[in-house]
N, C-alpha and C positions, 0 to 999 in steps of 0.2 A: 504494500500500500504506500503510495507516495505521501510525502509530508503534507502536501496540500489537502489530499483526501482525508488523511488521518486527522488533520486539524478540524475539519468539518465534522467528522465522526465524533471526535472528543467533545466538541462544543455541544453536540446533540445529546450525548449520554452522560455528561458530567453532572448535570443537575440531580440525577437519580442518586448518585453517591453522596451528594450533599444532604439529601433528605434522609439517608440511611445512617448518618452519623459523621460524615466527613467534615461537616461544618464545625462540629464540636472539636474535632482534632485540629482544625485550622486555628480555632481560638486558642487552644492549648499551645500550638506552635508559636503564636505571635504574642502571647500574654507577657506583659512586662516590658515590651520594647519601648524605646524612646529615642529621640534624636533623629538622625538621618539613616534611613534603611535602604539598602539596595536589594530588590527582589529579582532574582535571576530566573528566567524561564517562567514569566508570569502567566503565560497561557491566555485564557480569556478573562482573567481577573478574579478568580474564585476566592483568593485570599483577601481581596480589597475590603469587603465589608467588615472584616474582623480585626483590622489594625486598631490598637488602642489609641486614645486621644493624646498621649504623651509623644507620639511619633510626630516630628516636625515636618518630615517630607519622606515620601517613598519614590525612589527612582526604579521603575519597573522595566526590566530588560526582556524583550521578546523578539526572537528572530523571525518567526513565521508571520507573514503579512496579514493573513486572515485573522489569526488570533490576536495580533497586535491591534487591529482595528476593534475587535471585541473588547480588548482590555482598555483601550482609550475610551470607549463608551462607558464601561463599568467605572472608570476612574472619575467620571463626572458626578457620580452619585455616592462616592466613597466618603467615609467620615473624616478622612485626612487628605491632605494634598498629595496627589500622585501624578508623576510625570512619566509617560510611557515612551520608551526609546527603542530603537533598533540596536541589536547587538547579540552576542552569543556568550555562553559561559566562559569560553576560552578567550574572548576579546570583549571586555566591558568598556564602553566609551566614556570612562570617567577617570579622574585623576587618582594618583596614589593616595592612600590613607585618607579617604574622603567619607567613609561610612562607619557608623557605630555598630551596624549589624548587616550581615548578608543573610537572606532567606532563600531557601530552595525547597520546593515540594514537587516530587515527581519529576525531577530534572536529572539527577546524577545517574539514573538508570539509562538515559538516552544520549548523554554527551559522548562524543567519539573518544575523547582523551580525558578521563576523570582527573588524572594528575595535573594536567595543564589547567583544567577548570579550577581545581583547588588552589593552585598557585595564583591564579588570577583573583580568586576570592581573597587570598592573603594580601595581595597587592593593594586592593581597594579598602581593606579594613584598617581602621585606625589602631594604634597600639591598645590592646585590651578589648578590641571589638570581637564579637562572637559570630559564629555561623549557626543559624537555626536550620534544622533539616527535618523533613518528613518524607520518607522514601520507602518504596517497596524494595525488598532485598532477597538474596538467596537464603533459603532456610537450611537448617542442618539436616543430616540424615537422609532418609529415602526420599523425602519430598524435595530436598535440594537436588538430588540426582535426577529427579523427574524434571525439575526446572532446567538443569543442564541440557537434557535431551531436547527440550522444547524451545530452548533459547534461540537457536538460529531461525526457526520458522516464525516464532513470535516477533522477532526483530523485523523480519520482512513484512509481516502483516500489520505491525503497530508502529510504523514510522521510526524504526531503529531502537525501540525500547528493549533493553536487556533484562531478563528475569533472573539472570545468574550473577548479578553484581553483588560483591561483598563490600557494601558501601562503608560500613564501619571500619573494616580493615583498610580500605582505601584512605579513609581519613587519617587513621593512625600512621600508615606508611608515608603519608604526605606531611607528617609532622604536626598533626592536630591532637590536642588532648581532649578526650571525650569527657565532658563535665556531667552530662545527663543523657541517658539513652534508655528509652522505654520500648521494649519489643511488644508487638501486638499483632493481632490478626484482624483484617478488615475486608469485608464486613464481619462482625463477630460471628463465630461459628462456621465460617467458610472452611470447606474441606478440600475443594478441588481447584480453586482459583490459583493460578501460578503467581498472581500479584497480591495475594492475601497477606503473606508475611511482610511486616513493615517495622520501621523504627522511627521514632520521633525524639528529638533531643537537641542538645547544644554542644558545640565544640569550639575550643580556643586554639587558634594557630600559635604554636610555640615560636619564640624568636629564634632566628637562624644565628649560629655562632659567627662572630665577626672574624676578620682575618687575623692571623696570629701576629 
């Protein structure tokens, strides 16, 4: 499925997930944020209604034109100021150290180079800034092996989305310290969905050692 077709499919089906509890998880993801936030892979703006009032500005980065248009429309009714811009996870059109937080939800599963994306998040975060993440991930055991088998087909059908990503491991290998990470299944009780295993949490990029 091409990215353009997948974008329209996502826009059609996303509302069902919100009604089944995804909206509550988005509120959990964004709770307590303040200052300037960069949301990467904003999609059609599903997070926008849930930003708390202490957020001064959200810069929402979305590469797909159809979804970017939907996000711009959603931004007009958001409770905080949101500016929607073109860009990718690996190339964010902002200055260094400009954000108090970076937010991703359903993004690290589909970026081509997770390490490059995580380095870009580090670049735009101010010292002490955090990454907030809500992602589907590879499960342990037999279910994880099933995800491995289905991953190539799923990626072709779902716009490059990978169901075999070890996102928490990617974060740690990229030099992030996991401060909070809750594992869950969504929707609750799901047994067959390859995108049901999920994580939600916060990570702090550790400082790189300077030259000797």
